[in-house]
C-alpha positions in Angstrom: 103.6 62.6 105.9 101.7 65.9 106.5 99.3 65.9 103.4 97.6 69.7 105.2 100.8 71.0 103.4 102.1 68.4 101.1 99.3 68.7 98.8 99.0 72.7 98.8 102.5 72.8 97.8 102.1 70.5 95.1 99.3 71.9 93.8 101.2 75.5 93.7 104.0 73.8 91.7 101.6 72.6 88.7 100.1 75.4 89.0 103.7 77.1 88.4 104.8 74.4 85.8 101.2 75.4 83.1 101.9 78.6 83.2 105.4 78.6 81.9 104.2 76.6 79.7 101.2 78.5 78.6 104.6 81.6 78.3 106.4 79.4 76.4 103.9 78.6 73.5 103.1 82.5 74.0 106.5 83.7 72.9 107.1 80.8 70.2 104.4 82.7 68.6 105.3 86.2 69.2 107.3 88.0 65.7 109.4 89.4 68.9 110.3 89.0 71.6 111.4 92.1 72.5 108.9 94.6 70.9 106.8 92.1 72.6 108.1 93.3 75.2 108.8 96.8 75.3 105.5 97.9 73.4 102.8 95.6 75.5 102.4 93.8 71.7 99.7 96.6 72.2 96.9 94.6 73.2 94.8 95.4 75.9 92.3 92.3 76.8 89.1 92.7 78.0 86.4 95.6 76.3 89.1 98.6 76.2 87.8 101.3 73.7 89.2 104.4 73.4 
């Protein structure tokens, strides 16, 4: 086996899986997916202040 290719590929697949699990949990907490999708749930992470 070519471990130089296999290890980064497996790391990438695990990362994508973890992002999917995180986004699924975030969507379950959401009240309305469509309103969050279209208005971005009015969240601007970081230190934004108008």
